[in-house]
C-alpha positions as CSV (number, residue, x, y, z in Angstrom):
1,X,0.3,0.0,0.0
2,X,2.9,2.4,0.9
3,X,4.3,1.9,-2.6
4,X,1.2,2.7,-4.4
5,X,0.9,5.9,-2.6
6,X,4.6,6.8,-3.1
7,X,3.7,6.2,-6.9
8,X,0.7,8.4,-6.8
9,X,2.6,11.2,-4.9
10,X,5.6,10.8,-7.3
11,X,3.3,10.9,-10.4
12,X,1.6,14.5,-8.8
13,X,4.9,16.2,-9.1
14,X,5.1,18.9,-11.8
15,X,8.9,19.4,-11.2
16,X,11.9,16.9,-11.1
17,X,13.6,16.5,-7.4
18,X,17.5,16.6,-6.6
19,X,18.3,13.7,-4.1
20,X,21.6,15.4,-3.1
21,X,22.4,16.5,0.7
22,X,23.2,20.3,0.9
23,X,23.8,22.0,4.1
24,X,21.0,24.3,5.2
25,X,19.5,26.4,8.0
26,X,15.9,26.5,8.9
27,X,14.6,29.2,10.7
28,X,10.7,29.6,12.2
29,X,8.5,29.1,15.3
30,X,8.3,25.4,16.6
31,X,5.0,23.9,18.3
32,X,5.8,25.4,21.7
33,X,5.9,28.8,20.1
34,X,9.6,29.1,20.3
35,X,11.8,31.1,17.9
36,X,14.2,28.3,16.3
37,X,17.5,28.4,13.8
38,X,18.7,25.0,13.0
39,X,21.5,23.9,11.0
40,X,20.2,20.7,8.8
41,X,20.5,18.8,5.5
42,X,18.3,19.2,2.8
43,X,17.3,15.7,1.8
44,X,15.8,16.5,-1.6
45,X,15.1,19.8,-3.3
46,X,12.8,21.0,-6.2
47,X,11.8,24.3,-8.0
48,X,8.9,24.2,-5.6
49,X,9.8,23.1,-2.2
50,X,12.4,20.8,-0.3
51,X,12.3,18.0,2.5
52,X,14.7,18.1,5.4
53,X,14.7,16.6,8.9
54,X,14.6,18.9,12.1
55,X,15.5,17.7,15.7
56,X,12.4,19.9,16.8
57,X,8.8,19.5,15.6
58,X,7.0,22.5,13.8
59,X,3.3,22.6,13.0
60,X,1.9,22.3,9.4
61,X,1.0,25.7,7.8
62,X,3.9,27.4,9.9
63,X,6.0,30.0,8.1
64,X,9.6,29.1,7.6
65,X,12.9,30.7,6.3
66,X,15.3,28.4,4.7
67,X,18.9,28.9,3.5
68,X,21.1,26.4,1.8
69,X,24.5,26.1,0.3
70,X,24.0,24.4,-3.4
71,X,27.2,22.5,-3.0
72,X,28.6,19.5,-1.6
73,X,32.2,20.0,-1.2
74,X,34.0,20.8,2.2
75,X,35.9,23.4,0.6
76,X,33.9,26.6,1.5
77,X,36.6,29.2,-0.2
78,X,35.2,28.4,-3.6
79,X,32.1,30.5,-4.7
80,X,29.1,28.6,-4.5
81,X,25.1,29.0,-5.3
82,X,23.0,29.7,-2.5
83,X,19.4,29.0,-1.8
84,X,17.3,31.8,0.3
85,X,13.6,31.0,0.5
86,X,10.4,31.5,2.6
87,X,7.8,28.8,2.5
88,X,5.0,27.0,4.2
89,X,5.4,23.6,6.3
90,X,3.3,21.1,4.4
91,X,3.7,18.1,6.6
92,X,5.6,16.9,9.1
93,X,6.5,13.2,9.8
94,X,8.0,11.6,13.2
95,X,10.8,9.4,12.2
96,X,12.1,6.4,13.9
97,X,15.6,8.1,15.3
98,X,13.5,10.9,17.0
99,X,13.7,13.5,14.3
100,X,11.2,14.9,12.2
101,X,11.1,14.9,8.5
102,X,9.3,18.3,7.3
103,X,8.5,19.1,3.8
104,X,8.6,22.8,2.7
105,X,6.5,24.5,0.0
106,X,8.2,27.5,-1.2
107,X,6.4,30.6,-1.4
108,X,9.4,32.7,-2.8
109,X,12.7,31.7,-3.4
110,X,15.9,33.2,-4.5
111,X,19.2,31.7,-6.0
112,X,22.3,33.8,-5.9
């Protein structure tokens, strides 16, 4: 059943996803109404949004700010593309390791 759901979700996507781990920072307000800034890694990225994991949970519908370095090498001396985005949390999925998978839909984004 999960495989059929995954296939239906995959078919609904109107843009390709990149499954590369990019370092990122997410800012927002958690479920306890506490502002946070958390370093994380994007699990995937598309033109419409991203999926990442957090150590804390956030509310679906929450507004968040995301910044990511679109480069995976350790050398930070090389100029790299950066993503800056504002978005809405679409879903929050508890993971077995105590983290939360978070899907974010971009409202505005900029690559520079």
